[in-house]
DRENROKE-590172 format. One line per 4 residues: number of its first residue (from 0); their letters; for each residue x, y, z of N, C-alpha, C, CB. Coordinates in steps of 0.1 Angstrom, whole numbers. Glycine has a CB too. Example, Ala and Ser with C-alpha at 12.3 -4.5 7.8 and 13.67 -1.06 7.14 Angstrom:
BEGIN
0> AS> 132,-57,78,123,-45,78,132,-33,78,113,-45,90; 128,-22,71,137,-11,71,129,0,79,141,-6,57
end
This chain:
BEGIN
0> MHGN> 9,-13,2,-2,1,2,6,13,0,-11,3,16; 3,21,-8,14,35,-12,6,48,-8,18,36,-31; -1,46,2,-8,58,7,-23,60,-1,3,71,5; -28,51,-10,-37,54,-17,-47,40,-16,-31,58,-32
4> APHD> -46,35,-4,-59,28,3,-68,39,6,-55,18,17; -81,33,3,-92,40,9,-91,42,25,-105,32,6; -88,33,34,-87,35,47,-69,29,50,-102,24,55; -66,39,58,-52,35,62,-49,30,76,-44,46,62
8> GPEA> -60,29,85,-58,28,98,-74,19,102,-55,43,105; -75,17,115,-85,8,117,-100,17,118,-80,-1,132; -108,8,112,-121,14,110,-128,12,122,-129,8,98; -133,21,128,-144,21,139,-159,17,133,-146,38,146
12> EYTA> -168,6,137,-180,4,133,-188,12,142,-184,-11,133; -197,20,140,-206,30,145,-219,23,141,-204,45,140; -233,20,148,-242,15,147,-251,29,145,-244,4,158; -260,27,137,-269,38,128,-276,47,147,-286,27,112
16> DELR> -274,40,157,-283,45,167,-269,54,176,-292,30,177; -258,48,174,-245,56,181,-246,70,171,-228,47,180; -244,68,157,-247,81,151,-257,90,150,-247,81,141; -270,84,155,-278,94,157,-279,103,169,-288,89,157
20> ALRR> -276,94,180,-269,98,191,-260,110,191,-262,88,194; -247,108,180,-239,118,182,-244,133,178,-227,115,175; -251,126,169,-257,138,158,-264,149,168,-270,132,146; -274,138,180,-283,147,185,-272,153,197,-298,140,191
24> DVAS> -264,148,200,-254,154,210,-250,166,207,-241,147,212; -243,166,193,-237,176,187,-246,191,189,-236,172,171; -260,186,184,-269,194,178,-277,204,194,-281,183,169; -274,196,202,-280,200,215,-265,209,222,-287,184,226
28> VTAR> -254,204,221,-242,215,228,-243,227,218,-224,209,229; -245,228,205,-247,236,195,-260,247,201,-252,227,182; -272,240,201,-283,250,209,-278,257,222,-296,241,213; -273,248,230,-270,255,243,-259,264,245,-268,246,251
32> TRAL> -250,260,234,-239,274,234,-248,283,226,-221,271,225; -255,288,215,-260,296,211,-271,300,219,-263,294,200; -273,297,229,-288,301,238,-278,310,245,-299,287,251; -265,307,247,-259,317,261,-247,327,253,-249,305,276
36> LPDE> -247,329,241,-242,339,237,-256,352,227,-230,333,229; -252,363,224,-258,373,218,-259,367,203,-250,387,221; -267,373,194,-266,367,178,-255,374,173,-280,371,169; -245,384,174,-233,386,171,-229,375,169,-227,393,178
40> FVVG> -227,366,177,-219,349,174,-227,343,169,-214,339,185; -216,338,158,-223,326,151,-216,314,155,-223,326,134; -226,306,157,-225,290,162,-225,282,152,-237,285,171; -219,273,148,-224,264,137,-214,250,146,-219,269,118
44> SELR> -223,237,134,-215,225,140,-213,216,129,-222,216,151; -201,206,128,-203,197,117,-199,184,125,-193,200,103; -203,172,112,-203,161,119,-193,153,102,-222,156,127; -183,147,110,-175,142,97,-168,130,101,-162,153,90
48> EGSD> -169,121,91,-165,104,91,-145,106,93,-171,96,69; -140,101,102,-127,98,101,-120,89,101,-123,103,105; -108,82,102,-106,69,102,-107,63,113,-96,67,96; -115,69,123,-114,65,138,-127,64,142,-106,74,147
52> GPHG> -136,69,132,-150,67,132,-154,85,131,-155,57,149; -168,89,134,-175,100,136,-170,111,143,-184,97,142; -169,121,137,-164,130,148,-172,144,148,-149,133,144; -175,150,160,-184,161,159,-176,174,166,-199,157,168
56> TIAV> -180,185,159,-173,199,161,-179,207,162,-165,204,154; -178,217,169,-188,226,171,-178,239,172,-197,222,184; -181,247,163,-173,262,166,-182,275,170,-164,267,151; -178,286,174,-181,297,178,-174,310,168,-176,297,192
60> QPPV> -177,318,161,-173,330,154,-178,342,162,-178,330,139; -167,346,166,-172,362,178,-172,369,165,-158,369,193; -180,382,173,-180,395,162,-166,397,158,-186,412,168; -155,399,171,-141,404,167,-134,392,172,-135,420,174
64> GNVV> -122,386,169,-115,374,175,-113,366,167,-120,367,184; -110,353,174,-102,342,167,-120,335,169,-84,332,177; -117,322,160,-129,312,161,-125,303,174,-130,303,147; -134,299,182,-137,292,191,-138,278,190,-145,297,195
68> TSGV> -133,267,189,-140,252,184,-134,243,194,-135,246,166; -143,232,194,-143,219,207,-146,207,199,-156,220,219; -143,194,199,-148,184,196,-154,176,204,-140,178,193; -168,171,202,-179,164,211,-177,150,210,-195,167,207
72> APDA> -174,146,224,-170,130,226,-180,121,225,-164,127,240; -183,112,217,-193,106,212,-199,101,229,-189,95,199; -192,97,239,-194,90,248,-197,101,262,-182,79,249; -200,113,258,-196,123,273,-210,122,277,-189,144,271
76> SDEE> -214,126,287,-222,127,297,-231,141,292,-213,127,313; -247,143,299,-253,152,295,-243,166,305,-271,149,298; -239,162,314,-234,172,327,-217,177,316,-230,159,351; -214,170,308,-198,172,297,-209,181,288,-188,154,286
80> HSDL> -216,177,285,-221,185,271,-225,201,274,-234,177,265; -231,197,287,-233,215,297,-221,223,295,-235,214,317; -210,217,300,-199,222,308,-192,228,289,-189,207,322; -193,219,285,-186,222,267,-193,234,263,-190,207,252
84> AYDL> -206,235,266,-214,246,259,-209,258,267,-231,245,260; -208,259,278,-204,269,285,-188,272,283,-208,265,298; -180,265,283,-167,265,280,-165,273,267,-161,251,280; -173,267,255,-172,275,245,-177,286,243,-174,270,236
88> AAGA> -186,289,251,-193,301,253,-184,317,258,-203,296,263; -178,310,271,-169,316,278,-154,317,265,-166,304,293; -148,309,261,-137,310,252,-141,320,242,-135,296,245; -153,321,236,-157,334,226,-159,348,232,-170,331,218
92> ALQV> -163,347,244,-169,357,248,-149,366,253,-185,351,261; -139,356,255,-127,361,260,-121,362,248,-120,355,270; -126,357,235,-121,362,222,-122,379,222,-131,354,209; -135,380,223,-137,395,223,-133,402,229,-146,400,225
96> KQAV> -128,401,242,-121,409,251,-110,411,248,-122,406,263; -103,399,243,-93,403,240,-87,410,225,-87,395,244; -94,409,218,-96,417,207,-96,433,212,-110,412,200; -108,435,217,-112,445,221,-101,454,229,-122,442,228
100> EGIE> -94,448,233,-83,454,247,-72,456,239,-78,442,261; -67,445,226,-57,449,220,-60,463,209,-51,436,215; -71,464,207,-76,478,196,-75,489,207,-94,478,188; -78,488,222,-80,503,226,-63,503,231,-96,508,241
104> GTAG> -59,492,231,-41,492,236,-32,501,226,-34,475,235; -37,500,213,-31,509,198,-35,518,197,-32,505,184; -48,521,204,-54,533,202,-47,545,206,-66,533,207; -41,542,221,-42,549,229,-32,561,226,-40,542,240
end
């Protein structure tokens, strides 16, 4: 094999129920994060198939500052999902604070 094999590593097998659960979990964390932030923050998610199974990612684009992203573990608890939503919202708010401080620091 010279790197052209469709699957280079072990392939994780997920049932349709497990995929639905991951999709539901990603949607739930996305909605929780969106509810914590003002409308100026853009919150989105993505499900992607990787070599070791599906991955869920949530991203927050603040009005200024860098994008904040995090993966969603397929086996995370509801409490962990809630913590993740708060962490993403806090990280995005911090990006705004740092960007604004950077602007104010150069304007002075």
